[in-house]
All heavy atoms as TSV, in Angstrom:
chain	resi	resn	atom	element	x	y	z
A	1	MET	N	N	77.903	-3.937	94.470
A	1	MET	CA	C	78.351	-2.907	93.569
A	1	MET	C	C	79.105	-3.504	92.376
A	1	MET	O	O	78.996	-3.000	91.261
A	1	MET	CB	C	79.235	-1.924	94.360
A	1	MET	CG	C	79.650	-0.733	93.575
A	1	MET	SD	S	78.212	0.279	93.250
A	1	MET	CE	C	78.968	1.666	92.535
A	2	GLN	N	N	79.860	-4.557	92.650
A	2	GLN	CA	C	80.634	-5.204	91.593
A	2	GLN	C	C	79.716	-5.798	90.532
A	2	GLN	O	O	80.006	-5.740	89.339
A	2	GLN	CB	C	81.528	-6.290	92.196
A	2	GLN	CG	C	82.430	-6.978	91.187
A	2	GLN	CD	C	83.534	-6.069	90.672
A	2	GLN	OE1	O	84.039	-5.213	91.401
A	2	GLN	NE2	N	83.882	-6.239	89.404
A	3	LYS	N	N	78.584	-6.373	90.975
A	3	LYS	CA	C	77.635	-6.966	90.023
A	3	LYS	C	C	77.027	-5.892	89.119
A	3	LYS	O	O	76.826	-6.126	87.924
A	3	LYS	CB	C	76.534	-7.723	90.764
A	3	LYS	CG	C	77.003	-8.997	91.385
A	3	LYS	CD	C	75.853	-9.780	91.979
A	3	LYS	CE	C	76.382	-11.068	92.573
A	3	LYS	NZ	N	75.347	-11.993	92.945
A	4	VAL	N	N	76.731	-4.725	89.636
A	4	VAL	CA	C	76.167	-3.635	88.845
A	4	VAL	C	C	77.176	-3.188	87.788
A	4	VAL	O	O	76.823	-2.982	86.613
A	4	VAL	CB	C	75.760	-2.451	89.762
A	4	VAL	CG1	C	75.352	-1.240	88.933
A	4	VAL	CG2	C	74.652	-2.864	90.708
A	5	LEU	N	N	78.433	-3.064	88.183
A	5	LEU	CA	C	79.469	-2.669	87.227
A	5	LEU	C	C	79.666	-3.738	86.149
A	5	LEU	O	O	79.881	-3.417	84.982
A	5	LEU	CB	C	80.784	-2.389	87.956
A	5	LEU	CG	C	80.783	-1.142	88.841
A	5	LEU	CD1	C	82.120	-1.013	89.574
A	5	LEU	CD2	C	80.528	0.093	88.021
A	6	ASN	N	N	79.583	-5.006	86.528
A	6	ASN	CA	C	79.707	-6.084	85.541
A	6	ASN	C	C	78.550	-6.049	84.542
A	6	ASN	O	O	78.753	-6.251	83.341
A	6	ASN	CB	C	79.767	-7.441	86.235
A	6	ASN	CG	C	81.100	-7.683	86.918
A	6	ASN	OD1	O	82.090	-7.018	86.607
A	6	ASN	ND2	N	81.114	-8.623	87.853
A	7	VAL	N	N	77.342	-5.796	85.015
A	7	VAL	CA	C	76.176	-5.716	84.127
A	7	VAL	C	C	76.336	-4.537	83.172
A	7	VAL	O	O	76.090	-4.657	81.965
A	7	VAL	CB	C	74.867	-5.607	84.943
A	7	VAL	CG1	C	73.688	-5.245	84.049
A	7	VAL	CG2	C	74.592	-6.912	85.674
A	8	LEU	N	N	76.759	-3.388	83.691
A	8	LEU	CA	C	76.970	-2.216	82.839
A	8	LEU	C	C	78.080	-2.478	81.811
A	8	LEU	O	O	77.993	-2.029	80.657
A	8	LEU	CB	C	77.303	-0.991	83.686
A	8	LEU	CG	C	76.154	-0.437	84.533
A	8	LEU	CD1	C	76.655	0.714	85.404
A	8	LEU	CD2	C	75.027	0.026	83.651
A	9	THR	N	N	79.089	-3.208	82.177
A	9	THR	CA	C	80.178	-3.539	81.258
A	9	THR	C	C	79.677	-4.442	80.145
A	9	THR	O	O	80.008	-4.244	78.967
A	9	THR	CB	C	81.328	-4.219	82.018
A	9	THR	OG1	O	81.774	-3.362	83.059
A	9	THR	CG2	C	82.481	-4.548	81.089
A	10	VAL	N	N	78.866	-5.434	80.479
A	10	VAL	CA	C	78.321	-6.347	79.477
A	10	VAL	C	C	77.388	-5.598	78.531
A	10	VAL	O	O	77.428	-5.792	77.307
A	10	VAL	CB	C	77.604	-7.528	80.160
A	10	VAL	CG1	C	76.800	-8.346	79.158
A	10	VAL	CG2	C	78.599	-8.412	80.881
A	11	ILE	N	N	76.557	-4.723	79.058
A	11	ILE	CA	C	75.645	-3.932	78.220
A	11	ILE	C	C	76.446	-3.021	77.288
A	11	ILE	O	O	76.146	-2.904	76.098
A	11	ILE	CB	C	74.666	-3.128	79.100
A	11	ILE	CG1	C	73.680	-4.066	79.786
A	11	ILE	CG2	C	73.917	-2.095	78.275
A	11	ILE	CD1	C	72.804	-3.393	80.816
A	12	SER	N	N	77.480	-2.393	77.812
A	12	SER	CA	C	78.314	-1.513	77.002
A	12	SER	C	C	79.021	-2.296	75.895
A	12	SER	O	O	79.087	-1.863	74.746
A	12	SER	CB	C	79.332	-0.813	77.893
A	12	SER	OG	O	80.211	-0.045	77.110
A	13	PHE	N	N	79.557	-3.453	76.219
A	13	PHE	CA	C	80.228	-4.274	75.220
A	13	PHE	C	C	79.245	-4.748	74.153
A	13	PHE	O	O	79.565	-4.759	72.963
A	13	PHE	CB	C	80.896	-5.484	75.891
A	13	PHE	CG	C	81.606	-6.378	74.925
A	13	PHE	CD1	C	82.814	-5.985	74.369
A	13	PHE	CD2	C	81.067	-7.603	74.574
A	13	PHE	CE1	C	83.471	-6.818	73.470
A	13	PHE	CE2	C	81.711	-8.427	73.669
A	13	PHE	CZ	C	82.924	-8.035	73.119
A	14	GLY	N	N	78.026	-5.087	74.545
A	14	GLY	CA	C	77.006	-5.507	73.579
A	14	GLY	C	C	76.631	-4.376	72.638
A	14	GLY	O	O	76.501	-4.583	71.424
A	15	ALA	N	N	76.471	-3.184	73.170
A	15	ALA	CA	C	76.123	-2.041	72.332
A	15	ALA	C	C	77.257	-1.721	71.358
A	15	ALA	O	O	77.022	-1.417	70.181
A	15	ALA	CB	C	75.821	-0.828	73.200
A	16	LEU	N	N	78.491	-1.808	71.825
A	16	LEU	CA	C	79.635	-1.561	70.966
A	16	LEU	C	C	79.715	-2.610	69.853
A	16	LEU	O	O	79.983	-2.288	68.691
A	16	LEU	CB	C	80.915	-1.568	71.800
A	16	LEU	CG	C	82.219	-1.348	71.035
A	16	LEU	CD1	C	82.244	0.061	70.454
A	16	LEU	CD2	C	83.408	-1.563	71.962
A	17	THR	N	N	79.461	-3.865	70.184
A	17	THR	CA	C	79.496	-4.937	69.191
A	17	THR	C	C	78.408	-4.758	68.147
A	17	THR	O	O	78.658	-4.906	66.945
A	17	THR	CB	C	79.342	-6.303	69.888
A	17	THR	OG1	O	80.361	-6.424	70.884
A	17	THR	CG2	C	79.446	-7.437	68.904
A	18	ILE	N	N	77.200	-4.427	68.580
A	18	ILE	CA	C	76.089	-4.222	67.641
A	18	ILE	C	C	76.373	-3.013	66.741
A	18	ILE	O	O	76.144	-3.065	65.525
A	18	ILE	CB	C	74.762	-4.053	68.413
A	18	ILE	CG1	C	74.363	-5.380	69.046
A	18	ILE	CG2	C	73.661	-3.539	67.497
A	18	ILE	CD1	C	73.192	-5.281	70.001
A	19	GLY	N	N	76.878	-1.936	67.305
A	19	GLY	CA	C	77.200	-0.762	66.506
A	19	GLY	C	C	78.290	-1.035	65.486
A	19	GLY	O	O	78.210	-0.601	64.334
A	20	THR	N	N	79.290	-1.778	65.874
A	20	THR	CA	C	80.369	-2.134	64.945
A	20	THR	C	C	79.853	-3.041	63.837
A	20	THR	O	O	80.185	-2.855	62.657
A	20	THR	CB	C	81.519	-2.818	65.698
A	20	THR	OG1	O	81.967	-1.956	66.753
A	20	THR	CG2	C	82.668	-3.145	64.777
A	21	ALA	N	N	79.036	-4.016	64.175
A	21	ALA	CA	C	78.483	-4.927	63.166
A	21	ALA	C	C	77.603	-4.166	62.173
A	21	ALA	O	O	77.666	-4.407	60.961
A	21	ALA	CB	C	77.688	-6.034	63.841
A	22	PHE	N	N	76.799	-3.230	62.670
A	22	PHE	CA	C	75.952	-2.428	61.792
A	22	PHE	C	C	76.804	-1.558	60.866
A	22	PHE	O	O	76.516	-1.441	59.676
A	22	PHE	CB	C	75.007	-1.563	62.628
A	22	PHE	CG	C	74.095	-0.702	61.806
A	22	PHE	CD1	C	73.030	-1.261	61.116
A	22	PHE	CD2	C	74.302	0.666	61.718
A	22	PHE	CE1	C	72.194	-0.468	60.349
A	22	PHE	CE2	C	73.480	1.463	60.958
A	22	PHE	CZ	C	72.417	0.887	60.274
A	23	GLY	N	N	77.851	-0.958	61.389
A	23	GLY	CA	C	78.739	-0.140	60.575
A	23	GLY	C	C	79.428	-0.949	59.488
A	23	GLY	O	O	79.548	-0.502	58.350
A	24	VAL	N	N	79.878	-2.152	59.817
A	24	VAL	CA	C	80.517	-3.015	58.823
A	24	VAL	C	C	79.512	-3.426	57.757
A	24	VAL	O	O	79.822	-3.431	56.558
A	24	VAL	CB	C	81.140	-4.250	59.502
A	24	VAL	CG1	C	81.566	-5.300	58.484
A	24	VAL	CG2	C	82.332	-3.831	60.356
A	25	TYR	N	N	78.281	-3.739	58.154
A	25	TYR	CA	C	77.242	-4.118	57.189
A	25	TYR	C	C	76.950	-2.973	56.224
A	25	TYR	O	O	76.880	-3.179	55.013
A	25	TYR	CB	C	75.961	-4.527	57.921
A	25	TYR	CG	C	74.790	-4.728	57.005
A	25	TYR	CD1	C	74.667	-5.895	56.261
A	25	TYR	CD2	C	73.822	-3.755	56.853
A	25	TYR	CE1	C	73.604	-6.089	55.397
A	25	TYR	CE2	C	72.752	-3.928	55.989
A	25	TYR	CZ	C	72.654	-5.096	55.268
A	25	TYR	OH	O	71.598	-5.274	54.401
A	26	VAL	N	N	76.783	-1.768	56.742
A	26	VAL	CA	C	76.488	-0.614	55.891
A	26	VAL	C	C	77.670	-0.318	54.969
A	26	VAL	O	O	77.489	-0.038	53.783
A	26	VAL	CB	C	76.127	0.623	56.739
A	26	VAL	CG1	C	76.083	1.882	55.897
A	26	VAL	CG2	C	74.794	0.409	57.438
A	27	TYR	N	N	78.885	-0.417	55.477
A	27	TYR	CA	C	80.063	-0.133	54.665
A	27	TYR	C	C	80.217	-1.141	53.528
A	27	TYR	O	O	80.546	-0.769	52.404
A	27	TYR	CB	C	81.316	-0.127	55.540
A	27	TYR	CG	C	82.570	0.176	54.763
A	27	TYR	CD1	C	82.839	1.470	54.336
A	27	TYR	CD2	C	83.474	-0.828	54.445
A	27	TYR	CE1	C	83.982	1.766	53.607
A	27	TYR	CE2	C	84.615	-0.543	53.718
A	27	TYR	CZ	C	84.869	0.745	53.306
A	27	TYR	OH	O	85.997	1.024	52.581
A	28	THR	N	N	79.965	-2.415	53.797
A	28	THR	CA	C	80.136	-3.431	52.754
A	28	THR	C	C	79.001	-3.419	51.742
A	28	THR	O	O	79.194	-3.853	50.609
A	28	THR	CB	C	80.261	-4.833	53.366
A	28	THR	OG1	O	79.117	-5.096	54.173
A	28	THR	CG2	C	81.523	-4.954	54.193
A	29	ASN	N	N	77.822	-2.941	52.118
A	29	ASN	CA	C	76.669	-2.939	51.214
A	29	ASN	C	C	76.265	-1.542	50.772
A	29	ASN	O	O	75.141	-1.344	50.313
A	29	ASN	CB	C	75.477	-3.626	51.883
A	29	ASN	CG	C	75.731	-5.082	52.114
A	29	ASN	OD1	O	76.288	-5.763	51.259
A	29	ASN	ND2	N	75.340	-5.570	53.275
A	30	LYS	N	N	77.163	-0.569	50.878
A	30	LYS	CA	C	76.789	0.810	50.589
A	30	LYS	C	C	76.393	1.013	49.135
A	30	LYS	O	O	75.476	1.779	48.847
A	30	LYS	CB	C	77.902	1.772	50.979
A	30	LYS	CG	C	79.149	1.645	50.150
A	30	LYS	CD	C	80.224	2.603	50.611
A	30	LYS	CE	C	81.467	2.319	49.785
A	30	LYS	NZ	N	82.633	2.937	50.292
A	31	ASP	N	N	77.047	0.329	48.202
A	31	ASP	CA	C	76.701	0.501	46.789
A	31	ASP	C	C	75.292	0.002	46.491
A	31	ASP	O	O	74.523	0.664	45.791
A	31	ASP	CB	C	77.715	-0.221	45.897
A	31	ASP	CG	C	79.095	0.405	45.983
A	31	ASP	OD1	O	79.164	1.638	46.216
A	31	ASP	OD2	O	80.087	-0.324	45.825
A	32	ALA	N	N	74.948	-1.154	47.032
A	32	ALA	CA	C	73.600	-1.695	46.820
A	32	ALA	C	C	72.548	-0.818	47.489
A	32	ALA	O	O	71.464	-0.600	46.928
A	32	ALA	CB	C	73.518	-3.121	47.361
A	33	ILE	N	N	72.854	-0.293	48.658
A	33	ILE	CA	C	71.908	0.576	49.361
A	33	ILE	C	C	71.682	1.854	48.559
A	33	ILE	O	O	70.541	2.307	48.387
A	33	ILE	CB	C	72.426	0.886	50.781
A	33	ILE	CG1	C	72.437	-0.375	51.639
A	33	ILE	CG2	C	71.597	1.973	51.441
A	33	ILE	CD1	C	73.157	-0.233	52.965
A	34	ILE	N	N	72.750	2.434	48.025
A	34	ILE	CA	C	72.633	3.668	47.244
A	34	ILE	C	C	71.817	3.417	45.984
A	34	ILE	O	O	70.950	4.224	45.615
A	34	ILE	CB	C	74.038	4.222	46.908
A	34	ILE	CG1	C	74.699	4.768	48.168
A	34	ILE	CG2	C	73.961	5.299	45.841
A	34	ILE	CD1	C	76.165	5.129	47.995
A	35	GLU	N	N	72.060	2.305	45.289
A	35	GLU	CA	C	71.313	1.996	44.070
A	35	GLU	C	C	69.831	1.771	44.363
A	35	GLU	O	O	68.966	2.210	43.597
A	35	GLU	CB	C	71.905	0.768	43.372
A	35	GLU	CG	C	73.259	1.017	42.762
A	35	GLU	CD	C	73.249	2.116	41.716
A	35	GLU	OE1	O	72.288	2.189	40.922
A	35	GLU	OE2	O	74.198	2.916	41.701
A	36	ASN	N	N	69.508	1.118	45.457
A	36	ASN	CA	C	68.102	0.912	45.826
A	36	ASN	C	C	67.406	2.231	46.117
A	36	ASN	O	O	66.268	2.450	45.691
A	36	ASN	CB	C	67.990	-0.021	47.034
A	36	ASN	CG	C	68.295	-1.450	46.680
A	36	ASN	OD1	O	68.236	-1.853	45.525
A	36	ASN	ND2	N	68.638	-2.243	47.688
A	37	VAL	N	N	68.071	3.114	46.834
A	37	VAL	CA	C	67.472	4.413	47.155
A	37	VAL	C	C	67.292	5.229	45.882
A	37	VAL	O	O	66.259	5.874	45.676
A	37	VAL	CB	C	68.332	5.167	48.195
A	37	VAL	CG1	C	67.867	6.595	48.355
A	37	VAL	CG2	C	68.291	4.438	49.534
A	38	LYS	N	N	68.294	5.194	44.983
A	38	LYS	CA	C	68.175	5.939	43.720
A	38	LYS	C	C	67.005	5.426	42.896
A	38	LYS	O	O	66.263	6.217	42.310
A	38	LYS	CB	C	69.464	5.805	42.906
A	38	LYS	CG	C	70.447	6.908	43.145
A	38	LYS	CD	C	71.435	7.010	41.985
A	38	LYS	CE	C	72.631	6.151	42.232
A	38	LYS	NZ	N	73.697	6.349	41.237
A	39	ALA	N	N	66.837	4.109	42.843
A	39	ALA	CA	C	65.741	3.537	42.067
A	39	ALA	C	C	64.387	3.944	42.643
A	39	ALA	O	O	63.453	4.267	41.895
A	39	ALA	CB	C	65.859	2.016	42.029
A	40	GLU	N	N	64.266	3.943	43.958
A	40	GLU	CA	C	63.007	4.348	44.588
A	40	GLU	C	C	62.710	5.824	44.334
A	40	GLU	O	O	61.568	6.194	44.034
A	40	GLU	CB	C	63.047	4.081	46.091
A	40	GLU	CG	C	62.937	2.617	46.453
A	40	GLU	CD	C	62.898	2.400	47.952
A	40	GLU	OE1	O	62.482	3.327	48.684
A	40	GLU	OE2	O	63.285	1.313	48.394
A	41	VAL	N	N	63.721	6.677	44.444
A	41	VAL	CA	C	63.520	8.105	44.222
A	41	VAL	C	C	63.141	8.376	42.769
A	41	VAL	O	O	62.218	9.147	42.484
A	41	VAL	CB	C	64.780	8.904	44.627
A	41	VAL	CG1	C	64.709	10.332	44.140
A	41	VAL	CG2	C	64.968	8.863	46.133
A	42	MET	N	N	63.842	7.750	41.828
A	42	MET	CA	C	63.535	7.956	40.414
A	42	MET	C	C	62.132	7.454	40.083
A	42	MET	O	O	61.414	8.068	39.303
A	42	MET	CB	C	64.567	7.246	39.538
A	42	MET	CG	C	65.925	7.905	39.564
A	42	MET	SD	S	65.909	9.626	39.043
A	42	MET	CE	C	65.473	9.448	37.335
A	43	GLY	N	N	61.730	6.348	40.686
A	43	GLY	CA	C	60.378	5.839	40.455
A	43	GLY	C	C	59.314	6.789	40.973
A	43	GLY	O	O	58.313	7.040	40.297
A	44	SER	N	N	59.525	7.335	42.153
A	44	SER	CA	C	58.524	8.248	42.705
A	44	SER	C	C	58.501	9.570	41.947
A	44	SER	O	O	57.438	10.162	41.756
A	44	SER	CB	C	58.769	8.483	44.190
A	44	SER	OG	O	60.009	9.128	44.384
A	45	VAL	N	N	59.656	10.046	41.498
A	45	VAL	CA	C	59.699	11.295	40.730
A	45	VAL	C	C	59.037	11.092	39.370
A	45	VAL	O	O	58.282	11.944	38.897
A	45	VAL	CB	C	61.156	11.784	40.574
A	45	VAL	CG1	C	61.265	12.876	39.528
A	45	VAL	CG2	C	61.676	12.290	41.907
A	46	THR	N	N	59.311	9.967	38.738
A	46	THR	CA	C	58.713	9.679	37.434
A	46	THR	C	C	57.198	9.563	37.546
A	46	THR	O	O	56.471	10.034	36.667
A	46	THR	CB	C	59.298	8.371	36.863
A	46	THR	OG1	O	60.715	8.500	36.811
A	46	THR	CG2	C	58.778	8.099	35.469
A	47	ASP	N	N	56.716	8.954	38.611
A	47	ASP	CA	C	55.269	8.831	38.804
A	47	ASP	C	C	54.624	10.185	39.080
A	47	ASP	O	O	53.467	10.413	38.734
A	47	ASP	CB	C	54.960	7.879	39.951
A	47	ASP	CG	C	55.326	6.446	39.614
A	47	ASP	OD1	O	55.492	6.139	38.410
A	47	ASP	OD2	O	55.453	5.631	40.556
A	48	ALA	N	N	55.358	11.101	39.698
A	48	ALA	CA	C	54.784	12.399	40.064
A	48	ALA	C	C	54.747	13.379	38.897
A	48	ALA	O	O	53.961	14.325	38.912
A	48	ALA	CB	C	55.587	13.014	41.211
A	49	LEU	N	N	55.585	13.177	37.888
A	49	LEU	CA	C	55.609	14.106	36.764
A	49	LEU	C	C	54.434	13.859	35.826
A	49	LEU	O	O	54.102	12.713	35.540
A	49	LEU	CB	C	56.918	13.943	35.973
A	49	LEU	CG	C	58.177	14.399	36.681
A	49	LEU	CD1	C	59.387	14.089	35.814
A	49	LEU	CD2	C	58.126	15.878	36.971
A	50	PRO	N	N	53.821	14.921	35.329
A	50	PRO	CA	C	52.724	14.731	34.382
A	50	PRO	C	C	53.272	14.320	33.013
A	50	PRO	O	O	54.334	14.764	32.600
A	50	PRO	CB	C	52.061	16.108	34.316
A	50	PRO	CG	C	53.155	17.054	34.677
A	50	PRO	CD	C	54.032	16.323	35.662
A	51	VAL	N	N	52.540	13.459	32.338
A	51	VAL	CA	C	52.931	13.007	31.006
A	51	VAL	C	C	52.068	13.748	30.001
A	51	VAL	O	O	50.847	13.612	30.001
A	51	VAL	CB	C	52.743	11.485	30.870
A	51	VAL	CG1	C	53.110	11.028	29.473
A	51	VAL	CG2	C	53.550	10.768	31.918
A	52	PRO	N	N	52.696	14.567	29.123
A	52	PRO	CA	C	51.882	15.312	28.157
A	52	PRO	C	C	51.332	14.374	27.088
A	52	PRO	O	O	51.961	13.394	26.713
A	52	PRO	CB	C	52.881	16.303	27.554
A	52	PRO	CG	C	54.208	15.663	27.738
A	52	PRO	CD	C	54.101	14.856	29.004
A	53	GLU	N	N	50.135	14.689	26.619
A	53	GLU	CA	C	49.532	13.905	25.553
A	53	GLU	C	C	50.008	14.451	24.224
A	53	GLU	O	O	50.013	15.657	23.993
A	53	GLU	CB	C	48.013	13.980	25.642
A	53	GLU	CG	C	47.446	13.278	26.856
A	53	GLU	CD	C	45.927	13.268	26.833
A	53	GLU	OE1	O	45.348	13.354	25.741
A	53	GLU	OE2	O	45.354	13.193	27.914
A	54	VAL	N	N	50.403	13.570	23.349
A	54	VAL	CA	C	50.894	13.966	22.041
A	54	VAL	C	C	49.782	13.701	21.037
A	54	VAL	O	O	49.327	12.570	20.892
A	54	VAL	CB	C	52.158	13.166	21.668
A	54	VAL	CG1	C	52.651	13.551	20.283
A	54	VAL	CG2	C	53.230	13.382	22.708
A	55	PRO	N	N	49.310	14.742	20.342
A	55	PRO	CA	C	48.236	14.519	19.368
A	55	PRO	C	C	48.773	13.786	18.143
A	55	PRO	O	O	49.942	13.917	17.782
A	55	PRO	CB	C	47.776	15.931	19.004
A	55	PRO	CG	C	48.966	16.783	19.295
A	55	PRO	CD	C	49.678	16.132	20.442
A	56	SER	N	N	47.897	13.025	17.516
A	56	SER	CA	C	48.318	12.336	16.298
A	56	SER	C	C	48.263	13.312	15.134
A	56	SER	O	O	47.529	14.291	15.141
A	56	SER	CB	C	47.407	11.140	16.038
A	56	SER	OG	O	46.109	11.594	15.739
A	57	LEU	N	N	49.039	13.045	14.121
A	57	LEU	CA	C	49.097	13.934	12.974
A	57	LEU	C	C	48.174	13.471	11.848
A	57	LEU	O	O	48.183	14.048	10.773
A	57	LEU	CB	C	50.532	14.026	12.460
A	57	LEU	CG	C	51.526	14.628	13.442
A	57	LEU	CD1	C	52.928	14.582	12.856
A	57	LEU	CD2	C	51.156	16.051	13.779
A	58	GLY	N	N	47.381	12.467	12.092
A	58	GLY	CA	C	46.549	11.904	11.036
A	58	GLY	C	C	45.338	12.734	10.704
A	58	GLY	O	O	44.760	12.597	9.637
A	59	GLY	N	N	44.922	13.609	11.561
A	59	GLY	CA	C	43.695	14.360	11.331
A	59	GLY	C	C	42.493	13.470	11.569
A	59	GLY	O	O	42.598	12.309	11.912
A	60	GLY	N	N	41.341	14.007	11.374
A	60	GLY	CA	C	40.138	13.224	11.590
A	60	GLY	C	C	39.391	13.696	12.812
A	60	GLY	O	O	39.902	14.461	13.628
A	61	ALA	N	N	38.179	13.229	12.935
A	61	ALA	CA	C	37.307	13.707	14.004
A	61	ALA	C	C	37.762	13.218	15.375
A	61	ALA	O	O	37.624	13.934	16.361
A	61	ALA	CB	C	35.882	13.254	13.741
A	62	GLU	N	N	38.310	12.007	15.457
A	62	GLU	CA	C	38.650	11.471	16.769
A	62	GLU	C	C	39.937	12.051	17.337
A	62	GLU	O	O	40.160	12.007	18.527
A	62	GLU	CB	C	38.737	9.940	16.729
A	62	GLU	CG	C	39.894	9.381	15.918
A	62	GLU	CD	C	39.606	9.288	14.437
A	62	GLU	OE1	O	38.460	9.445	14.004
A	62	GLU	OE2	O	40.558	9.061	13.694
A	63	SER	N	N	40.803	12.602	16.492
A	63	SER	CA	C	42.075	13.090	17.002
A	63	SER	C	C	41.992	14.518	17.516
A	63	SER	O	O	42.811	14.927	18.322
A	63	SER	CB	C	43.153	12.994	15.923
A	63	SER	OG	O	42.901	13.929	14.911
A	64	GLY	N	N	41.053	15.307	17.037
A	64	GLY	CA	C	40.942	16.684	17.487
A	64	GLY	C	C	41.888	17.614	16.749
A	64	GLY	O	O	41.936	18.801	17.018
A	65	VAL	N	N	42.664	17.100	15.820
A	65	VAL	CA	C	43.600	17.913	15.054
A	65	VAL	C	C	43.085	17.974	13.625
A	65	VAL	O	O	42.812	16.947	13.015
A	65	VAL	CB	C	45.015	17.292	15.075
A	65	VAL	CG1	C	45.974	18.103	14.227
A	65	VAL	CG2	C	45.514	17.194	16.501
A	66	PRO	N	N	42.930	19.169	13.073
A	66	PRO	CA	C	42.433	19.245	11.693
A	66	PRO	C	C	43.450	18.664	10.714
A	66	PRO	O	O	44.657	18.711	10.943
A	66	PRO	CB	C	42.230	20.740	11.459
A	66	PRO	CG	C	43.091	21.393	12.468
A	66	PRO	CD	C	43.176	20.471	13.649
A	67	ALA	N	N	42.936	18.106	9.631
A	67	ALA	CA	C	43.808	17.538	8.617
A	67	ALA	C	C	44.532	18.657	7.884
A	67	ALA	O	O	43.987	19.740	7.663
A	67	ALA	CB	C	42.994	16.702	7.633
A	68	LEU	N	N	45.768	18.414	7.540
A	68	LEU	CA	C	46.545	19.408	6.814
A	68	LEU	C	C	46.097	19.442	5.360
A	68	LEU	O	O	45.869	18.395	4.755
A	68	LEU	CB	C	48.032	19.060	6.888
A	68	LEU	CG	C	48.640	19.075	8.292
A	68	LEU	CD1	C	50.078	18.578	8.223
A	68	LEU	CD2	C	48.593	20.458	8.891
A	69	PRO	N	N	45.955	20.640	4.782
A	69	PRO	CA	C	45.563	20.715	3.375
A	69	PRO	C	C	46.699	20.236	2.483
A	69	PRO	O	O	47.864	20.419	2.790
A	69	PRO	CB	C	45.263	22.187	3.163
A	69	PRO	CG	C	46.053	22.889	4.213
A	69	PRO	CD	C	46.118	21.953	5.385
A	70	SER	N	N	46.333	19.606	1.389
A	70	SER	CA	C	47.363	19.154	0.464
A	70	SER	C	C	47.785	20.340	-0.397
A	70	SER	O	O	46.956	21.172	-0.764
A	70	SER	CB	C	46.845	18.020	-0.398
A	70	SER	OG	O	45.716	18.447	-1.128
A	71	PRO	N	N	49.060	20.445	-0.706
A	71	PRO	CA	C	49.508	21.612	-1.500
A	71	PRO	C	C	48.992	21.518	-2.931
A	71	PRO	O	O	48.895	20.447	-3.525
A	71	PRO	CB	C	51.033	21.476	-1.460
A	71	PRO	CG	C	51.306	20.039	-1.177
A	71	PRO	CD	C	50.156	19.566	-0.350
A	72	SER	N	N	48.605	22.657	-3.443
A	72	SER	CA	C	48.143	22.685	-4.831
A	72	SER	C	C	49.294	23.073	-5.740
A	72	SER	O	O	50.153	23.873	-5.368
A	72	SER	CB	C	46.988	23.673	-4.981
A	72	SER	OG	O	47.442	24.964	-4.615
A	73	LEU	N	N	49.304	22.486	-6.899
A	73	LEU	CA	C	50.364	22.771	-7.853
A	73	LEU	C	C	49.973	23.981	-8.699
A	73	LEU	O	O	48.825	24.120	-9.120
A	73	LEU	CB	C	50.610	21.556	-8.729
A	73	LEU	CG	C	51.065	20.298	-7.964
A	73	LEU	CD1	C	51.173	19.130	-8.901
A	73	LEU	CD2	C	52.391	20.555	-7.279
A	74	PRO	N	N	50.914	24.881	-9.002
A	74	PRO	CA	C	50.565	26.122	-9.718
A	74	PRO	C	C	50.397	25.948	-11.224
A	74	PRO	O	O	50.177	26.915	-11.926
A	74	PRO	CB	C	51.769	27.013	-9.415
A	74	PRO	CG	C	52.896	26.093	-9.156
A	74	PRO	CD	C	52.291	24.882	-8.542
A	75	PHE	N	N	50.428	24.795	-11.816
A	75	PHE	CA	C	50.276	24.670	-13.260
A	75	PHE	C	C	49.064	23.900	-13.654
A	75	PHE	O	O	48.347	23.269	-13.101
A	75	PHE	CB	C	51.503	24.071	-13.936
A	75	PHE	CG	C	52.029	22.839	-13.278
A	75	PHE	CD1	C	51.533	21.591	-13.643
A	75	PHE	CD2	C	53.042	22.896	-12.346
A	75	PHE	CE1	C	52.041	20.452	-13.040
A	75	PHE	CE2	C	53.537	21.772	-11.771
A	75	PHE	CZ	C	53.045	20.537	-12.120
């Protein structure tokens, strides 16, 4: 019975040590973790948004926008 309790104690101490080490790692690197997640989210959101096409103002057959008429002078 003593051996079973010793094994359970060692397992419990190991789990506590691993949990504490993980918590310290996350606490010390929280700023870098937050910045990485923000960059990934912004990248995926930017990729998902449609980019509108802006027509050129030059006119002509290839642009699809008619050329603007030049103003006539009244004299």
